[in-house]
C-alpha positions in Angstrom: -9.3 0.9 -1.5 -9.5 -2.7 -0.3 -6.3 -4.7 -0.1 -7.5 -7.2 -2.7 -7.9 -4.4 -5.3 -4.5 -3.0 -4.5 -3.0 -6.4 -4.9 -4.6 -6.9 -8.3 -3.5 -3.4 -9.3 0.1 -4.1 -8.4 0.1 -7.5 -10.1 -1.3 -6.0 -13.3 1.3 -3.2 -13.3 4.1 -5.8 -12.7 2.8 -7.8 -15.7 2.6 -4.6 -17.9 6.2 -3.5 -16.9 7.6 -7.0 -17.6 5.8 -6.9 -20.9 7.7 -3.7 -21.8 10.9 -5.8 -22.0 9.6 -7.4 -25.2 9.4 -5.9 -28.6 5.8 -4.5 -29.0 4.2 -1.9 -31.2 4.4 1.7 -29.9 0.7 1.5 -28.9 1.5 -1.0 -26.1 4.0 1.4 -24.5 1.4 4.3 -24.8 -1.1 2.0 -23.0 1.4 1.2 -20.3 2.2 4.8 -19.8 -1.5 5.7 -19.3 -2.3 2.7 -17.1 1.0 3.1 -15.2 0.2 6.8 -14.5 -3.3 5.9 -13.3 -2.1 2.9 -11.3 0.7 4.8 -9.6 -1.7 7.7 -8.9 -4.1 5.3 -7.2 -1.3 3.8 -5.1 0.0 7.3 -4.2 -3.6 8.3 -3.1 -3.9 5.2 -1.0 -0.6 5.7 0.8 -0.9 9.5 1.2 -1.5 9.4 4.9 -0.5 5.8 5.6 3.1 5.7 4.4 4.9 8.7 3.2 7.8 6.7 1.8 5.7 4.7 -0.6 3.6 7.8 -1.4 6.7 9.6 -2.6 7.8 6.6 -4.7 4.4 6.1 -6.3 3.9 9.9 -7.0 7.4 10.2 -8.5 6.6 7.1 -10.7 3.3 8.6 -11.8 5.0 11.8 -12.8 7.9 9.9 -14.6 5.6 7.6 -16.6 2.9 10.2 -17.5 1.9 10.1 -21.2 1.2 13.8 -21.5 4.6 15.3 -20.8 6.8 12.5 -22.0 10.3 12.1 -20.8 12.5 10.5 -23.5 15.1 8.3 -21.8 15.9 5.7 -24.5 14.8 2.1 -24.7 17.6 0.7 -22.5 17.0 3.1 -19.6 13.3 2.6 -19.8 13.8 -1.2 -19.6 15.9 -0.7 -16.4 13.2 1.5 -15.0 10.5 -1.1 -15.9 12.5 -3.7 -14.0 12.9 -1.4 -11.0 9.2 -0.7 -11.0 8.4 -4.5 -11.2 10.7 -5.1 -8.3 9.4 -2.2 -6.2 5.8 -3.4 -6.8 6.7 -7.0 -5.9 8.5 -5.8 -2.8 5.5 -3.7 -1.7 3.3 -6.8 -2.0 5.5 -9.0 0.2 6.6 -6.3 2.7 5.0 -6.8 6.1 4.1 -3.7 8.0 5.2 -0.1 7.5 8.9 0.4 6.8 8.8 3.8 8.6 7.4 2.1 11.8 9.9 -0.7 11.6 12.9 1.7 11.4 11.4 3.9 14.2 10.9 0.9 16.5 14.5 -0.2 16.2 15.9 3.1 17.6 
């Protein structure tokens, strides 16, 4: 997947997760669960061989947010998770290089 499409995907997910902090109808959260699962799945697929750290983060996120087998955590905890996801996605946009390579080169 080209980098521009990945960037757009990450920005859309960030906007969706920040939107979860507001009071919406239940349908919005269902949409976010579905789009989040698909988006994190695509990110995991993209990073499968390139970056194992991000692959595991994206895969775990896709499993956690999936709309089929819902995990009930309560509104406050989901809001914290939404913020963490927005920060992780933002960090992954601005991160230069592979964090695994960076840590290996320092040793």
